[in-house]
N, C-alpha and C positions, 0 to 999 in steps of 0.2 A: 340411546346408550348413556350410561351414567357418566362416562368420561366426557362426552360432548356437553352434557348438561352442566357438569362441574366447570368445564372450560368457559362456557358462556356465563355462568354465575360469577366466576372470577373476573372475567372481562368486564362485566357490568359494574362490579364493585368500584373500580377505579374511575368510572365515568359518571357516577351519580353526582348531581349538582351539590348535594349536601355532604358528600364524602370529603373528609380531610385526608391527606396522605397517610397520616398515622392510623386513622380508622380503617382506611382501605387496606393497608398492609395487614393489620390485625385480622380483619375479616377474611382476607384471602387465605391467611394461614389457618384460620379456624375452619373455613370451608373445606380445605384440603384434608385436615385432620379428621373431619367427620366422614368424608366420602371415599378416600383412598383405602382400599382393603389392606389391613395390616398396619396402617399408620396410627401411631399414638399421638404424634404432635408434628406440626409443620413449621417451617421457618422461611420467611421471605425477606431478602436483604437487598437494599439498593446500595451499590458501591460507586464511587467516583474515581475515575482514572486521573490522578494528579500529574501524570507525565514524569518523564525522567529529567535529569539535569542537575541533580545534587542539591545541596543547600538545605535550609530548614524544612521546606515543604517535603523534600524527599525523606528526611529523618522522621517527620511526622507520619509519613505514609508507610513505614516499615511493616505495619501489621498485615498487609496483603500485597507485598511487592510495591506496585505503584498505585494501589487502590486504597481508599479509605471509606469507612462506613458513613453513608448519608442518613439512612433511617432503616428500621427493620420492624417486622412484625413476627411474633412467636405465639403459637397457640397455647403454650404452657410455660409458666415461669421457670421451670427447671430447664427447659430447652433454651430459654433466654440466658440463663446462667451459664449453660454449657457454651453457647455462642460467644458470650462476652469473654469467656476463658480462651476460646479459639482466637479471638481478636487480640487479646492482650499478650498471648504467648506466640502468636504467629504460626499456629499449628491447628489443623483440623480440616474436615471435608469442605466446609464452605470457603475457607481461606484458599485451599488448593484449587477448588473449582473456579474461583474468580482469577486466581493467579495463572492457572494453566488454560483457562477458557475451554474446559472440557467437562463432561459429566464425571462425577466421582461417586462410586458405589462402595459401601461398607457392609460386608456380610455380618461380621461380628467384630466390634472394636477390640475385643480381647485377642483376636488373631492378627491385628494390625501392628506393623512396625514402622509405619510412615510418620506417626505423630506421637512419640512417646510422652510428651508433656500433656497430651490431651486425654490419654486413655483413662487415667484414674478419675478425672472430672466427668468424662462421658459416662462411665459406669455409675458414678454417684448420682448423676442426673437422669439415669435411665435411657441414655442414648446408645443403644447397643448396635443398631443397624440403621442405615440411611442410604438414600439416593439423592444427590444434589445436581442440579442442572443450571448452567449459566446462560443468560440470554442478553444480548446487547440492547441498550436503551440510550440512544442519542449521546454517545460519548460516555455513558455510564453502563453499568451491568446490573441485571437482576439475577440473583441466585435463588432458586426455588428448591427447597429440600423437604423431603418426607422422612420422618424418623420413627423408629419403633423401639419399644422396651424389650422385645424379644430378638435374639440373634436370628439371622437368616429369615427375617420376616418377609422379605421382598424377593420376587423373581426378577432379577435385574433385566432380563430380556423383555419382560412385560412392563415393568414399572418405569424404566428409563424413558421410553417414548411418551408415556403418560405425563411424567414430570416435565419433559421437554415441552409438551403441548401447554401445560399449565404455566410454565415460565414464559413462553412466548405470548400467551394471552395476558398475563400480568404485565409484561413489558409494553405490549401494545396498548392496553388500557391506560397505563400511567402516561404513556407518550401522548395518546389522543387527548387526555385530560389536560395536557400541558403543565403537569405539576412539577416536573423535574428538568425542564428545559431552560428556565430562567433562573440564574444564580441568585438574584436578590429574593425572588419569591420562594425559592427553595430554602434559602437560609432562614426565612421567617417561620417555616414549618418544620425545621430540622429538629428531630427528637434525639438522635444519636449523633452528635457532632464528632468531629475527628479528635476532639480533646478527651474522649472517654478514656483512652489509654493513660493519659497523663493524670487524670483525676483518680483513677483506680490506683496507680502507682503512688500518688501522693497519700491516699488513704492508707495504703499498705505501710508506707513509711511512718505514719502516725502510730499505727498499731505496733509496728516493730520497735519503735522508740519506747512506747509505753509499757510493753510486755517483755521486751528483750527476746523476741522471737525472730525467726527468719522470714523471708518473703513468702515462702510457700504456706507457712502457718498463718501469716497475716491474711493472705488471700482466702484461706480456708475459713477464717473467722468471718470475713466479709460475706462469704458464700452462705455460712450457717445463719447469719443474721438475715440475709436476703430470703433464704428459704423459709425461715421461721415466720417471717412477716409477709411472705408472698410478694416480694419486691424483686427488682432486678439489682444485680451487684452494683452497677453503675449508680443507681439511685441511692443505695446505701452509702456508697463512697462519697457522693456529693454531699449528703447530709452530714457525714462525719467530718469532711473537710470544712464545711460551713460552720459546724459547731466548734471545731478546733480554732478557726479564725476568730470567731466571736469570743471565745474564751481568752485568746491571746490579746484581743483588743481591750478587754476589761481587766487585764492583768491578773486573771485567775480568780477574780472575786465572784 
């Protein structure tokens, strides 16, 4: 059966000796996008529970309650853009799935009232319907989401168990590979550090100052540049911040 074959494929991706965490996550999302009926793109995210207790760590972790993003793989750059918007605005299906530790299904984002800050971005990025399932991973969480450009693309009763199986296989593969159990080794491979929110906010501030626009318009400009160049919003933000810092160091020369 295709479900079993896909689950085995995803499980094997995290265990290959040559696989890096980044590559494994990207390949897992691509495999799901190819194989799950109705799926246009897939998203696999590793979250770390930083715990409660207040202080700076808690402030940094606001994006998903007590969880922050360690790394993720998206099969399409538009879905990556939509996810980064979820993370920076603290709204959306992946954020809710990890916060509530339960599956989150979206028939049509235009009918949703749970995440008003996410609706417009989701539509622009073609994220109309989705099913996201969380699975625990050694003190961390894997969220596995399948997404569609068409509304009502998934039969929730059928797809939710499939996504649950894929999430469990992805978590088991990453655990058995030992890629996310050691903090030092994990940090060396981290692609989406918990500073992504601060970097995007800093880039938005630069654009707001230069153009006299508001935060929403600044983020939209970052998104347009990212989409035009097939990059992630966070990567565009990092480049802008680096260029701005270099310009400041040279005194504008």
